[in-house]
Each structure stands twice: as structure tokens, then as C-alpha cells.
SELO-360528 format. One record per atom (N, C-alpha, C): residue number from 1; residue in one letter; atom name; x, y, z. Coordinates in nm, 2 decimals. Layout:
<recs>
REC resi resn name      X      Y      Z
REC  NUM    a   CA      X      Y      Z
...
</recs>
This chain:
<recs>
REC resi resn name      X      Y      Z
REC    1    m    N   3.26  14.03  11.60
REC    1    m   CA   3.35  13.94  11.53
REC    1    m    C   3.27  13.82  11.48
REC    2    m    N   3.31  13.77  11.36
REC    2    m   CA   3.24  13.67  11.29
REC    2    m    C   3.33  13.55  11.26
REC    3    i    N   3.29  13.43  11.29
REC    3    i   CA   3.37  13.31  11.26
REC    3    i    C   3.29  13.24  11.15
REC    4    r    N   3.36  13.21  11.04
REC    4    r   CA   3.29  13.14  10.93
REC    4    r    C   3.38  13.04  10.87
REC    5    l    N   3.33  12.95  10.78
REC    5    l   CA   3.41  12.86  10.71
REC    5    l    C   3.50  12.94  10.61
REC    6    a    N   3.62  12.89  10.60
REC    6    a   CA   3.71  12.96  10.51
REC    6    a    C   3.70  12.89  10.37
REC    7    g    N   3.73  12.96  10.27
REC    7    g   CA   3.73  12.90  10.14
REC    7    g    C   3.85  12.95  10.06
REC    8    p    N   3.87  12.91   9.94
REC    8    p   CA   3.98  12.94   9.86
REC    8    p    C   4.00  13.10   9.84
REC    9    d    N   3.89  13.17   9.84
REC    9    d   CA   3.91  13.32   9.83
REC    9    d    C   3.97  13.38   9.95
REC   10    d    N   3.98  13.31  10.06
REC   10    d   CA   4.05  13.36  10.18
REC   10    d    C   4.20  13.34  10.18
REC   11    s    N   4.25  13.27  10.08
REC   11    s   CA   4.39  13.22  10.08
REC   11    s    C   4.49  13.33  10.08
REC   12    g    N   4.47  13.44  10.02
REC   12    g   CA   4.57  13.55  10.02
REC   12    g    C   4.59  13.61  10.16
REC   13    e    N   4.47  13.63  10.22
REC   13    e   CA   4.48  13.69  10.36
REC   13    e    C   4.53  13.59  10.46
REC   14    v    N   4.50  13.47  10.45
REC   14    v   CA   4.55  13.36  10.54
REC   14    v    C   4.70  13.35  10.52
REC   15    a    N   4.75  13.35  10.40
REC   15    a   CA   4.89  13.34  10.37
REC   15    a    C   4.96  13.46  10.43
REC   16    a    N   4.91  13.58  10.42
REC   16    a   CA   4.97  13.70  10.48
REC   16    a    C   4.97  13.70  10.63
REC   17    l    N   4.87  13.65  10.69
REC   17    l   CA   4.86  13.64  10.84
REC   17    l    C   4.97  13.54  10.89
REC   18    y    N   4.98  13.43  10.81
REC   18    y   CA   5.07  13.32  10.85
REC   18    y    C   5.21  13.35  10.83
REC   19    a    N   5.25  13.43  10.73
REC   19    a   CA   5.39  13.45  10.69
REC   19    a    C   5.48  13.49  10.80
REC   20    p    N   5.44  13.58  10.89
REC   20    p   CA   5.54  13.62  11.00
REC   20    p    C   5.57  13.50  11.10
REC   21    y    N   5.47  13.40  11.11
REC   21    y   CA   5.50  13.29  11.19
REC   21    y    C   5.61  13.20  11.13
REC   22    v    N   5.63  13.21  11.00
REC   22    v   CA   5.73  13.14  10.92
REC   22    v    C   5.86  13.22  10.93
REC   23    t    N   5.86  13.34  10.90
REC   23    t   CA   5.98  13.42  10.89
REC   23    t    C   6.04  13.47  11.02
REC   24    d    N   5.96  13.50  11.12
REC   24    d   CA   6.00  13.57  11.24
REC   24    d    C   6.00  13.49  11.36
REC   25    s    N   5.96  13.36  11.36
REC   25    s   CA   5.95  13.28  11.48
REC   25    s    C   5.98  13.13  11.45
REC   26    f    N   5.99  13.05  11.55
REC   26    f   CA   6.00  12.91  11.53
REC   26    f    C   5.87  12.84  11.56
REC   27    v    N   5.76  12.91  11.56
REC   27    v   CA   5.63  12.85  11.57
REC   27    v    C   5.60  12.76  11.46
REC   28    s    N   5.63  12.80  11.34
REC   28    s   CA   5.62  12.71  11.22
REC   28    s    C   5.76  12.67  11.18
REC   29    f    N   5.77  12.54  11.14
REC   29    f   CA   5.90  12.49  11.10
REC   29    f    C   5.93  12.51  10.95
REC   30    e    N   5.83  12.58  10.88
REC   30    e   CA   5.86  12.60  10.74
REC   30    e    C   5.97  12.71  10.72
REC   31    n    N   6.04  12.70  10.61
REC   31    n   CA   6.14  12.80  10.58
REC   31    n    C   6.10  12.92  10.50
REC   32    q    N   6.01  12.90  10.41
REC   32    q   CA   5.95  13.00  10.32
REC   32    q    C   5.80  13.01  10.34
REC   33    p    N   5.75  13.13  10.36
REC   33    p   CA   5.60  13.14  10.38
REC   33    p    C   5.53  13.09  10.25
REC   34    p    N   5.42  13.02  10.27
REC   34    p   CA   5.35  12.98  10.15
REC   34    p    C   5.28  13.10  10.08
REC   35    d    N   5.28  13.11   9.95
REC   35    d   CA   5.21  13.22   9.88
REC   35    d    C   5.06  13.19   9.88
REC   36    e    N   4.99  13.28   9.81
REC   36    e   CA   4.85  13.26   9.80
REC   36    e    C   4.81  13.13   9.73
REC   37    a    N   4.88  13.10   9.63
REC   37    a   CA   4.85  12.97   9.55
REC   37    a    C   4.87  12.85   9.64
REC   38    e    N   4.98  12.85   9.71
REC   38    e   CA   5.00  12.73   9.80
REC   38    e    C   4.90  12.72   9.91
REC   39    m    N   4.86  12.84   9.97
REC   39    m   CA   4.76  12.84  10.08
REC   39    m    C   4.63  12.80  10.02
REC   40    r    N   4.59  12.84   9.90
REC   40    r   CA   4.47  12.80   9.84
REC   40    r    C   4.47  12.64   9.82
REC   41    s    N   4.58  12.59   9.78
REC   41    s   CA   4.60  12.44   9.77
REC   41    s    C   4.57  12.37   9.90
REC   42    r    N   4.63  12.43  10.01
REC   42    r   CA   4.61  12.37  10.14
REC   42    r    C   4.47  12.37  10.18
REC   43    i    N   4.40  12.48  10.17
REC   43    i   CA   4.26  12.49  10.20
REC   43    i    C   4.18  12.40  10.12
REC   44    e    N   4.20  12.39   9.99
REC   44    e   CA   4.12  12.30   9.90
REC   44    e    C   4.16  12.16   9.93
REC   45    s    N   4.28  12.13   9.97
REC   45    s   CA   4.32  11.99   9.99
REC   45    s    C   4.24  11.92  10.11
REC   46    g    N   4.18  12.01  10.19
REC   46    g   CA   4.10  11.95  10.30
REC   46    g    C   3.98  11.89  10.25
REC   47    g    N   3.94  11.92  10.13
REC   47    g   CA   3.82  11.86  10.07
REC   47    g    C   3.70  11.87  10.16
REC   48    a    N   3.62  11.77  10.16
REC   48    a   CA   3.49  11.78  10.24
REC   48    a    C   3.51  11.75  10.39
REC   49    l    N   3.63  11.69  10.43
REC   49    l   CA   3.64  11.65  10.56
REC   49    l    C   3.71  11.74  10.66
REC   50    y    N   3.80  11.82  10.61
REC   50    y   CA   3.89  11.90  10.70
REC   50    y    C   3.87  12.05  10.68
REC   51    p    N   3.79  12.10  10.78
REC   51    p   CA   3.75  12.24  10.77
REC   51    p    C   3.86  12.34  10.81
REC   52    w    N   3.85  12.46  10.75
REC   52    w   CA   3.93  12.58  10.79
REC   52    w    C   3.83  12.68  10.83
REC   53    l    N   3.85  12.76  10.93
REC   53    l   CA   3.77  12.86  10.98
REC   53    l    C   3.84  12.99  10.98
REC   54    t    N   3.77  13.11  10.95
REC   54    t   CA   3.84  13.24  10.97
REC   54    t    C   3.76  13.32  11.07
REC   55    a    N   3.83  13.41  11.14
REC   55    a   CA   3.77  13.50  11.23
REC   55    a    C   3.79  13.64  11.18
REC   56    r    N   3.68  13.72  11.16
REC   56    r   CA   3.69  13.85  11.10
REC   56    r    C   3.63  13.95  11.19
REC   57    d    N   3.68  14.08  11.19
REC   57    d   CA   3.62  14.18  11.27
REC   57    d    C   3.50  14.25  11.19
REC   58    e    N   3.45  14.35  11.25
REC   58    e   CA   3.33  14.42  11.19
REC   58    e    C   3.36  14.48  11.05
REC   59    a    N   3.49  14.51  11.02
REC   59    a   CA   3.53  14.57  10.89
REC   59    a    C   3.57  14.46  10.80
REC   60    n    N   3.55  14.33  10.84
REC   60    n   CA   3.59  14.21  10.76
REC   60    n    C   3.74  14.19  10.75
REC   61    a    N   3.81  14.25  10.83
REC   61    a   CA   3.96  14.22  10.84
REC   61    a    C   3.98  14.08  10.91
REC   62    l    N   4.08  14.01  10.85
REC   62    l   CA   4.11  13.88  10.91
REC   62    l    C   4.18  13.89  11.04
REC   63    l    N   4.13  13.83  11.14
REC   63    l   CA   4.20  13.83  11.27
REC   63    l    C   4.27  13.70  11.31
REC   64    g    N   4.22  13.59  11.24
REC   64    g   CA   4.28  13.46  11.27
REC   64    g    C   4.22  13.35  11.19
REC   65    f    N   4.28  13.24  11.20
REC   65    f   CA   4.22  13.12  11.14
REC   65    f    C   4.25  13.00  11.22
REC   66    a    N   4.17  12.90  11.20
REC   66    a   CA   4.19  12.76  11.26
REC   66    a    C   4.17  12.66  11.15
REC   67    s    N   4.24  12.55  11.16
REC   67    s   CA   4.24  12.45  11.05
REC   67    s    C   4.24  12.31  11.12
REC   68    a    N   4.19  12.22  11.04
REC   68    a   CA   4.20  12.08  11.07
REC   68    a    C   4.25  12.01  10.95
REC   69    t    N   4.35  11.92  10.97
REC   69    t   CA   4.41  11.84  10.86
REC   69    t    C   4.42  11.70  10.90
REC   70    a    N   4.44  11.61  10.81
REC   70    a   CA   4.46  11.47  10.84
REC   70    a    C   4.58  11.46  10.93
REC   71    f    N   4.57  11.37  11.03
REC   71    f   CA   4.68  11.35  11.13
REC   71    f    C   4.79  11.27  11.06
REC   72    r    N   4.76  11.16  11.00
REC   72    r   CA   4.86  11.08  10.93
REC   72    r    C   4.78  11.02  10.81
REC   73    a    N   4.86  10.98  10.71
REC   73    a   CA   4.80  10.93  10.59
REC   73    a    C   4.75  10.79  10.60
REC   74    r    N   4.80  10.70  10.68
REC   74    r   CA   4.75  10.56  10.69
REC   74    r    C   4.60  10.56  10.73
REC   75    h    N   4.53  10.46  10.68
REC   75    h   CA   4.39  10.45  10.69
REC   75    h    C   4.34  10.44  10.84
REC   76    a    N   4.41  10.38  10.92
REC   76    a   CA   4.37  10.36  11.06
REC   76    a    C   4.36  10.49  11.13
REC   77    y    N   4.43  10.59  11.09
REC   77    y   CA   4.43  10.73  11.15
REC   77    y    C   4.31  10.82  11.11
REC   78    r    N   4.22  10.77  11.03
REC   78    r   CA   4.12  10.85  10.96
REC   78    r    C   4.03  10.92  11.06
REC   79    f    N   4.02  10.87  11.19
REC   79    f   CA   3.93  10.93  11.29
REC   79    f    C   4.00  11.04  11.37
REC   80    t    N   4.13  11.07  11.34
REC   80    t   CA   4.21  11.17  11.42
REC   80    t    C   4.24  11.28  11.33
REC   81    v    N   4.24  11.40  11.38
REC   81    v   CA   4.28  11.52  11.30
REC   81    v    C   4.39  11.60  11.38
REC   82    e    N   4.46  11.67  11.30
REC   82    e   CA   4.56  11.77  11.36
REC   82    e    C   4.50  11.91  11.34
REC   83    t    N   4.50  11.99  11.45
REC   83    t   CA   4.44  12.12  11.45
REC   83    t    C   4.55  12.23  11.47
REC   84    s    N   4.52  12.34  11.42
REC   84    s   CA   4.61  12.46  11.44
REC   84    s    C   4.52  12.59  11.45
REC   85    v    N   4.58  12.68  11.52
REC   85    v   CA   4.52  12.82  11.53
REC   85    v    C   4.63  12.92  11.51
REC   86    y    N   4.60  13.02  11.43
REC   86    y   CA   4.70  13.13  11.41
REC   86    y    C   4.62  13.26  11.42
REC   87    l    N   4.68  13.36  11.49
REC   87    l   CA   4.61  13.49  11.51
REC   87    l    C   4.70  13.60  11.46
REC   88    a    N   4.64  13.71  11.42
REC   88    a   CA   4.71  13.83  11.39
REC   88    a    C   4.76  13.89  11.52
REC   89    p    N   4.87  13.96  11.52
REC   89    p   CA   4.93  14.01  11.64
REC   89    p    C   4.83  14.09  11.72
REC   90    e    N   4.75  14.18  11.66
REC   90    e   CA   4.65  14.26  11.73
REC   90    e    C   4.54  14.18  11.79
REC   91    a    N   4.52  14.06  11.75
REC   91    a   CA   4.41  13.97  11.80
REC   91    a    C   4.46  13.88  11.92
REC   92    q    N   4.58  13.88  11.94
REC   92    q   CA   4.63  13.79  12.05
REC   92    q    C   4.60  13.84  12.19
REC   93    g    N   4.57  13.74  12.28
REC   93    g   CA   4.55  13.77  12.41
REC   93    g    C   4.40  13.83  12.44
REC   94    r    N   4.31  13.81  12.34
REC   94    r   CA   4.18  13.86  12.36
REC   94    r    C   4.07  13.74  12.36
REC   95    g    N   4.12  13.62  12.37
REC   95    g   CA   4.03  13.50  12.37
REC   95    g    C   3.98  13.46  12.24
REC   96    l    N   4.04  13.51  12.13
REC   96    l   CA   4.00  13.47  12.00
REC   96    l    C   4.04  13.33  11.96
REC   97    g    N   4.16  13.29  12.00
REC   97    g   CA   4.20  13.15  11.97
REC   97    g    C   4.10  13.05  12.03
REC   98    r    N   4.06  13.08  12.16
REC   98    r   CA   3.96  12.99  12.22
REC   98    r    C   3.82  13.00  12.15
REC   99    r    N   3.78  13.11  12.10
REC   99    r   CA   3.66  13.12  12.03
REC   99    r    C   3.67  13.04  11.90
REC  100    l    N   3.78  13.04  11.83
REC  100    l   CA   3.80  12.96  11.71
REC  100    l    C   3.79  12.81  11.74
REC  101    y    N   3.85  12.77  11.85
REC  101    y   CA   3.85  12.63  11.89
REC  101    y    C   3.70  12.60  11.94
REC  102    d    N   3.63  12.69  12.00
REC  102    d   CA   3.50  12.66  12.04
REC  102    d    C   3.40  12.63  11.93
REC  103    r    N   3.44  12.68  11.81
REC  103    r   CA   3.36  12.65  11.69
REC  103    r    C   3.42  12.52  11.61
REC  104    l    N   3.55  12.51  11.61
REC  104    l   CA   3.61  12.40  11.53
REC  104    l    C   3.60  12.27  11.60
REC  105    l    N   3.63  12.26  11.73
REC  105    l   CA   3.63  12.13  11.79
REC  105    l    C   3.49  12.06  11.80
REC  106    p    N   3.38  12.13  11.83
REC  106    p   CA   3.25  12.07  11.82
REC  106    p    C   3.21  12.03  11.68
REC  107    l    N   3.25  12.11  11.58
REC  107    l   CA   3.23  12.07  11.44
REC  107    l    C   3.30  11.94  11.41
REC  108    l    N   3.42  11.92  11.45
REC  108    l   CA   3.49  11.80  11.43
REC  108    l    C   3.43  11.68  11.50
REC  109    e    N   3.38  11.71  11.62
REC  109    e   CA   3.31  11.60  11.69
REC  109    e    C   3.18  11.56  11.62
REC  110    r    N   3.10  11.66  11.57
REC  110    r   CA   2.98  11.63  11.50
REC  110    r    C   3.01  11.55  11.37
REC  111    q    N   3.12  11.58  11.31
REC  111    q   CA   3.16  11.50  11.19
REC  111    q    C   3.19  11.35  11.22
REC  112    g    N   3.23  11.33  11.35
REC  112    g   CA   3.26  11.19  11.39
REC  112    g    C   3.41  11.16  11.41
REC  113    f    N   3.49  11.27  11.41
REC  113    f   CA   3.63  11.25  11.45
REC  113    f    C   3.64  11.22  11.60
REC  114    t    N   3.74  11.14  11.64
REC  114    t   CA   3.74  11.10  11.78
REC  114    t    C   3.86  11.16  11.86
REC  115    q    N   3.96  11.21  11.79
REC  115    q   CA   4.08  11.27  11.86
REC  115    q    C   4.13  11.39  11.78
REC  116    a    N   4.17  11.49  11.85
REC  116    a   CA   4.24  11.61  11.79
REC  116    a    C   4.38  11.61  11.85
REC  117    i    N   4.48  11.64  11.76
REC  117    i   CA   4.62  11.65  11.80
REC  117    i    C   4.66  11.79  11.77
REC  118    a    N   4.74  11.85  11.86
REC  118    a   CA   4.80  11.98  11.83
REC  118    a    C   4.95  11.96  11.85
REC  119    a    N   5.03  12.00  11.75
REC  119    a   CA   5.18  12.00  11.76
REC  119    a    C   5.22  12.14  11.79
REC  120    i    N   5.29  12.17  11.90
REC  120    i   CA   5.33  12.30  11.94
REC  120    i    C   5.48  12.31  11.96
REC  121    s    N   5.54  12.40  11.88
REC  121    s   CA   5.69  12.42  11.89
REC  121    s    C   5.71  12.48  12.03
REC  122    l    N   5.81  12.43  12.10
REC  122    l   CA   5.84  12.47  12.24
REC  122    l    C   5.97  12.55  12.25
REC  123    p    N   5.97  12.65  12.34
REC  123    p   CA   5.86  12.69  12.43
REC  123    p    C   5.76  12.78  12.36
REC  124    n    N   5.64  12.77  12.41
REC  124    n   CA   5.53  12.85  12.35
REC  124    n    C   5.42  12.85  12.46
REC  125    p    N   5.44  12.93  12.57
REC  125    p   CA   5.34  12.92  12.68
REC  125    p    C   5.20  12.97  12.64
REC  126    a    N   5.19  13.06  12.54
REC  126    a   CA   5.06  13.11  12.50
REC  126    a    C   4.98  13.00  12.43
REC  127    s    N   5.05  12.93  12.34
REC  127    s   CA   4.98  12.82  12.27
REC  127    s    C   4.95  12.71  12.36
REC  128    v    N   5.04  12.67  12.45
REC  128    v   CA   5.01  12.57  12.55
REC  128    v    C   4.89  12.60  12.63
REC  129    a    N   4.88  12.73  12.68
REC  129    a   CA   4.77  12.77  12.76
REC  129    a    C   4.64  12.76  12.68
REC  130    l    N   4.64  12.81  12.56
REC  130    l   CA   4.52  12.80  12.47
REC  130    l    C   4.47  12.66  12.46
REC  131    h    N   4.56  12.57  12.43
REC  131    h   CA   4.52  12.43  12.40
REC  131    h    C   4.47  12.37  12.53
REC  132    e    N   4.54  12.39  12.64
REC  132    e   CA   4.49  12.33  12.77
REC  132    e    C   4.35  12.39  12.81
REC  133    r    N   4.33  12.52  12.79
REC  133    r   CA   4.20  12.58  12.81
REC  133    r    C   4.09  12.51  12.72
REC  134    a    N   4.13  12.47  12.60
REC  134    a   CA   4.04  12.41  12.51
REC  134    a    C   4.02  12.26  12.53
REC  135    g    N   4.08  12.21  12.64
REC  135    g   CA   4.06  12.07  12.67
REC  135    g    C   4.17  11.97  12.63
REC  136    f    N   4.28  12.02  12.57
REC  136    f   CA   4.39  11.94  12.52
REC  136    f    C   4.48  11.90  12.65
REC  137    a    N   4.54  11.79  12.64
REC  137    a   CA   4.63  11.74  12.75
REC  137    a    C   4.76  11.70  12.69
REC  138    p    N   4.87  11.72  12.76
REC  138    p   CA   5.00  11.68  12.70
REC  138    p    C   5.00  11.53  12.67
REC  139    a    N   5.06  11.50  12.55
REC  139    a   CA   5.07  11.36  12.51
REC  139    a    C   5.21  11.32  12.48
REC  140    g    N   5.30  11.41  12.48
REC  140    g   CA   5.44  11.37  12.45
REC  140    g    C   5.52  11.48  12.39
REC  141    v    N   5.65  11.46  12.38
REC  141    v   CA   5.74  11.56  12.32
REC  141    v    C   5.84  11.50  12.23
REC  142    y    N   5.85  11.55  12.11
REC  142    y   CA   5.96  11.52  12.02
REC  142    y    C   6.07  11.62  12.05
REC  143    r    N   6.18  11.57  12.11
REC  143    r   CA   6.29  11.66  12.16
REC  143    r    C   6.39  11.69  12.04
REC  144    d    N   6.42  11.82  12.03
REC  144    d   CA   6.52  11.87  11.94
REC  144    d    C   6.51  11.81  11.80
REC  145    v    N   6.39  11.82  11.74
REC  145    v   CA   6.36  11.77  11.61
REC  145    v    C   6.37  11.87  11.50
REC  146    g    N   6.38  12.00  11.53
REC  146    g   CA   6.39  12.10  11.42
REC  146    g    C   6.49  12.20  11.46
REC  147    f    N   6.56  12.25  11.36
REC  147    f   CA   6.66  12.35  11.37
REC  147    f    C   6.61  12.48  11.30
REC  148    k    N   6.58  12.58  11.38
REC  148    k   CA   6.53  12.71  11.32
REC  148    k    C   6.58  12.82  11.40
REC  149    l    N   6.61  12.93  11.34
REC  149    l   CA   6.65  13.06  11.40
REC  149    l    C   6.76  13.03  11.50
REC  150    g    N   6.86  12.95  11.45
REC  150    g   CA   6.98  12.93  11.53
REC  150    g    C   6.98  12.84  11.65
REC  151    g    N   6.87  12.76  11.66
REC  151    g   CA   6.86  12.67  11.77
REC  151    g    C   6.78  12.55  11.74
REC  152    w    N   6.80  12.44  11.82
REC  152    w   CA   6.73  12.32  11.81
REC  152    w    C   6.59  12.34  11.88
REC  153    r    N   6.49  12.29  11.82
REC  153    r   CA   6.35  12.31  11.87
REC  153    r    C   6.28  12.18  11.90
REC  154    s    N   6.21  12.17  12.01
REC  154    s   CA   6.13  12.06  12.04
REC  154    s    C   5.98  12.09  12.00
REC  155    v    N   5.91  11.98  11.98
REC  155    v   CA   5.77  11.99  11.95
REC  155    v    C   5.69  11.91  12.05
REC  156    g    N   5.60  11.98  12.12
REC  156    g   CA   5.51  11.91  12.22
REC  156    g    C   5.38  11.87  12.15
REC  157    l    N   5.33  11.75  12.18
REC  157    l   CA   5.20  11.71  12.13
REC  157    l    C   5.10  11.72  12.24
REC  158    w    N   4.98  11.77  12.20
REC  158    w   CA   4.87  11.78  12.29
REC  158    w    C   4.75  11.71  12.23
REC  159    q    N   4.67  11.64  12.30
REC  159    q   CA   4.56  11.56  12.25
REC  159    q    C   4.43  11.59  12.32
REC  160    r    N   4.33  11.59  12.25
REC  160    r   CA   4.19  11.62  12.30
REC  160    r    C   4.10  11.52  12.25
REC  161    p    N   4.02  11.45  12.33
REC  161    p   CA   3.92  11.36  12.28
REC  161    p    C   3.81  11.44  12.22
REC  162    l    N   3.74  11.39  12.12
REC  162    l   CA   3.63  11.45  12.05
REC  162    l    C   3.51  11.36  12.07
REC  163    a    N   3.47  11.28  11.97
REC  163    a   CA   3.36  11.19  11.98
REC  163    a    C   3.40  11.07  12.06
REC  164    p    N   3.30  11.00  12.12
REC  164    p   CA   3.33  10.88  12.20
REC  164    p    C   3.38  10.77  12.11
REC  165    l    N   3.47  10.69  12.17
REC  165    l   CA   3.53  10.58  12.10
REC  165    l    C   3.42  10.46  12.10
REC  166    t    N   3.40  10.40  11.99
REC  166    t   CA   3.31  10.29  11.98
REC  166    t    C   3.37  10.17  11.90
REC  167    p    N   3.32  10.05  11.92
REC  167    p   CA   3.38   9.94  11.85
REC  167    p    C   3.36   9.94  11.70
REC  168    s    N   3.26  10.01  11.66
REC  168    s   CA   3.23  10.02  11.51
REC  168    s    C   3.20  10.17  11.48
REC  169    p    N   3.31  10.24  11.47
REC  169    p   CA   3.29  10.39  11.44
REC  169    p    C   3.24  10.41  11.30
REC  170    r    N   3.15  10.52  11.30
REC  170    r   CA   3.10  10.56  11.17
REC  170    r    C   3.21  10.65  11.10
REC  171    e    N   3.22  10.64  10.97
REC  171    e   CA   3.32  10.72  10.90
REC  171    e    C   3.29  10.87  10.92
REC  172    p    N   3.39  10.95  10.93
REC  172    p   CA   3.36  11.10  10.95
REC  172    p    C   3.28  11.15  10.83
REC  173    r    N   3.19  11.24  10.87
REC  173    r   CA   3.10  11.31  10.77
REC  173    r    C   3.16  11.44  10.72
REC  174    p    N   3.12  11.48  10.60
REC  174    p   CA   3.17  11.61  10.55
REC  174    p    C   3.12  11.72  10.64
REC  175    y    N   3.21  11.82  10.66
REC  175    y   CA   3.18  11.93  10.76
REC  175    y    C   3.06  12.01  10.72
REC  176    r    N   3.04  12.03  10.59
REC  176    r   CA   2.92  12.11  10.55
REC  176    r    C   2.79  12.05  10.59
REC  177    e    N   2.79  11.92  10.61
REC  177    e   CA   2.66  11.85  10.65
REC  177    e    C   2.63  11.88  10.80
REC  178    v    N   2.73  11.92  10.88
REC  178    v   CA   2.70  11.94  11.02
REC  178    v    C   2.73  12.09  11.07
REC  179    w    N   2.78  12.17  10.97
REC  179    w   CA   2.81  12.31  11.01
REC  179    w    C   2.69  12.39  11.04
REC  180    s    N   2.69  12.47  11.14
REC  180    s   CA   2.58  12.56  11.17
REC  180    s    C   2.64  12.70  11.19
REC  181    d    N   2.58  12.80  11.13
REC  181    d   CA   2.62  12.94  11.14
REC  181    d    C   2.59  13.00  11.27
</recs>
């Protein structure tokens, strides 16, 4: 299995892997799955700061992806990222989510981000377990904030420290400056 940086050319496969999370579950609060063009836009919108990773098998089939995005738009939040991991059904339960986080989280730390936030639609014991094994801790719950698939859904927030907090933090660096294969 290979984990590498994702690029715009991965957008079709990433969109296809993500689509069932939109249509068949309440894991994603989106109503319509993003198409290839929208997923390309999302990957590209990360610019130099917010990496996306893909995990592929020996035949180059996409098994999963991880992403980092801006946590909030206001300037003071620039040291915090929101992270996500999505896996193909056949890749679940094999430790692949953890392997993606084992590459993504140290990368974000090397960039200079200080906190990672994960938002998890509840209940989702597999995602909670993944995040807690990766060092995230519960930080709060937004109760009954989304209505999907016939029910009100809560979102739990999990938080993981990355780089040490300092009184004069250095601005986060582009991920390609600190990525190692």
C-alpha cells in the first residue's frame, strides 16, 4: 500500500469513494455528492497549506483519502486545521485510517499547525475509535444540529495537539516544503 500526496488528477476517484458517505449515511451532512469538478476544486482550494493524501493498493486502486482544511476563516484560527479520513468499504477495519493519520498529522505538525480538529457525526463508533487511537480527545458536541436520513444528528468534536504552542508562532509552511515520501 502506498500513501502519497493527492492532486487534482485524483479528484474523480476521490469523488466516487466519497459519494456513498453522502447518499447512504449521515457521516457527511452534504445532500448531493460532489462531482469530479467540485472535488478537484476542493483539493485545489487547499493551496500550498492544506494537504490531501491518498492511499492506494498495489494495483493503484484508491482505498482511502485524508484531508486537512482551514478550521475557520478568521485570521486567528490559521494555526488550526480540520481533518477528515474516508475509506473504501473494503479498506475499513484494516488499520488504513490510522496509517493515513500517521502520515497526515506529523506533516501538519512539521508545517507548524498547532491543533487538529475532527468533526464526527454521531453515533459513529468506528470514527471515534480511529480518532482516539490517533491521539484526538473529545472537545465537545453540537447536539441535534443536522437533519439527515429521517433523524436529527449530533456532531462531536475531537481535538489533537500538533506543534507546541509558543508566544510567537511561526506561520504555517507549505506542505511540499516538509513532505517526505
